[in-house]
N, C-alpha and C positions, 0 to 999 in steps of 0.2 A: 400310425393312426391312433387317435385318442379314443378313450372309452366313452361312449355316450349311449343312452337308451333311446328307444323309439319315441318315448314321450319327450325327451330332451329335444330331439330333432323337430318334433311337431311344435314344440313351444317356440323355438327360435324361428322356424319358418312362419308360424302364425304372427309372431311379433314383427317380422320383416314385412309380411304382406299387409298388415294393418297400419304400419308406420306411414306418416305423411311423406310423400315423395321428396319434398324439398329437404326435410330433416334427415332422411336416410341418405340423400345425396351429399349433404354437408358432412355427416359423420363418415361416410365412405370415402369422400375426397380427403378428409383429414387423416384417414388411416394410412394412406400411402398409395403407391402405384398398384394398379390391378395386376394380378399374376398372369403369366402366359397360360393360355388355355386353347382348346379346340372346341368348336361347336359340335354338340351331338344333335341339337335341335335349335336352330336360330329362333329368335323371338317371333312368335306368331300370335295374332289376335284372333280370338274366337268367342264363342258363347257357351255357357253351361246352363243347364236347367237347375233352378233353385227350388228345392222342395220344402214344404212346411208341414206342420201338424197343428191342428186346432187344439189349443190348451196344452200343448206339448205331449198329449197322450192319445189324441185321436188318430184316425187314418191319415197317412201321408197324402199330400196333394201337390200338384205342380203350381208353384207360386208365380213363376215367370222366369225369364232369361236374364243372365248377368254377363256383361262383357268381361273377359279375362285375357291376360297375356301370359304366355308360358314360354319357357326355354330351358335347355339343358346344356351343361358345359362339362368338360373333362379337363382337369388340371394336369400339369406335367407329371405329378406324382401318382396319377391314376385316380384321384378322388373325383367322384361325379357329383355335381350339384344340380338341383332343379329349382326353378323359380316359377311360382304361380301367383300372380297379383291381379287384383280387381282393376279394371279399366284398360286403357290402351297404351300404357307406358312401356315401351320396349326397353328403355334404359333401366327402369326399376326392376323389370323381370330379370335383366342381365345381372344387375347388382345382387338381387336375391339369390340367383343361382350361384354366383361367385362366392357369396358369403356362406351359403349352404355347403359348398365344396370345401372352403377354407376351414369351416368349423369342424370338419372331419379330420383335420391334420394337426400337426404339432403346434401351429400358431393359433390354435383355438382360444387359448386363455387371453392372449393379447387382443384378439379380435373381439372377444366378449367384452372386455373392459372398454375398448375404444368405440364400439358400435352398439352392441346389444344391451349392455347395462344402462347406458343413457336412454335408449329407447324404452326399456322396461320401466325405468324410473319416471319418465314422462307419461307413460301409459297409466301407471299407478296414480300419478298426480291428477290426471284427467278423470280417472274413475272416481277418485275421492271427491273431486269438485262436483261431478255429476251427482254423487250420492248426497253430498251436503246440500245441493240445490233441491234435490227431491225431498230430503228430510225436512227442509224448511216449509214444505207444503203439507206435512203430515198432520192429520187431525186426530187428537186423542178423545175418545168418547168414554165417559164414565157415568155412573149412576149414583146419585146421592140418595141416602136413606132418609126418608121423611119420618117425622115423629109418629104418625099413626100406623106406620108399617112395623114399628118395633115391637 
């Protein structure tokens, strides 16, 4: 098993969950054959309650429900992976769980280069594009000093 922190695992699971399904599928298929595994929990579709806060500081309130798909797998080497993804895609949940399990093993570096790094680069590019689009609408206010105010 490779060394990784809880925040590392949260980061790759978040990246996988937010990735577009078609792009994740393309990168995963290019990585190679899926490893042999056993199901701990087959993909199942359900709903979770999404909570929010007014202004990020107020009391929490129930915003609504969101559909999620989850599953858990166990690889031959004993690594356990979990996949939680928004929506109803059982295939994406399975891929997420397999990637999570593989990232805990010796092949983590190769998997990171083949799947996670491209997803991270694309996510950064999309965030930069959104920021640039928002920056284009920014209004700068300034005050000019008039002669009689001096």
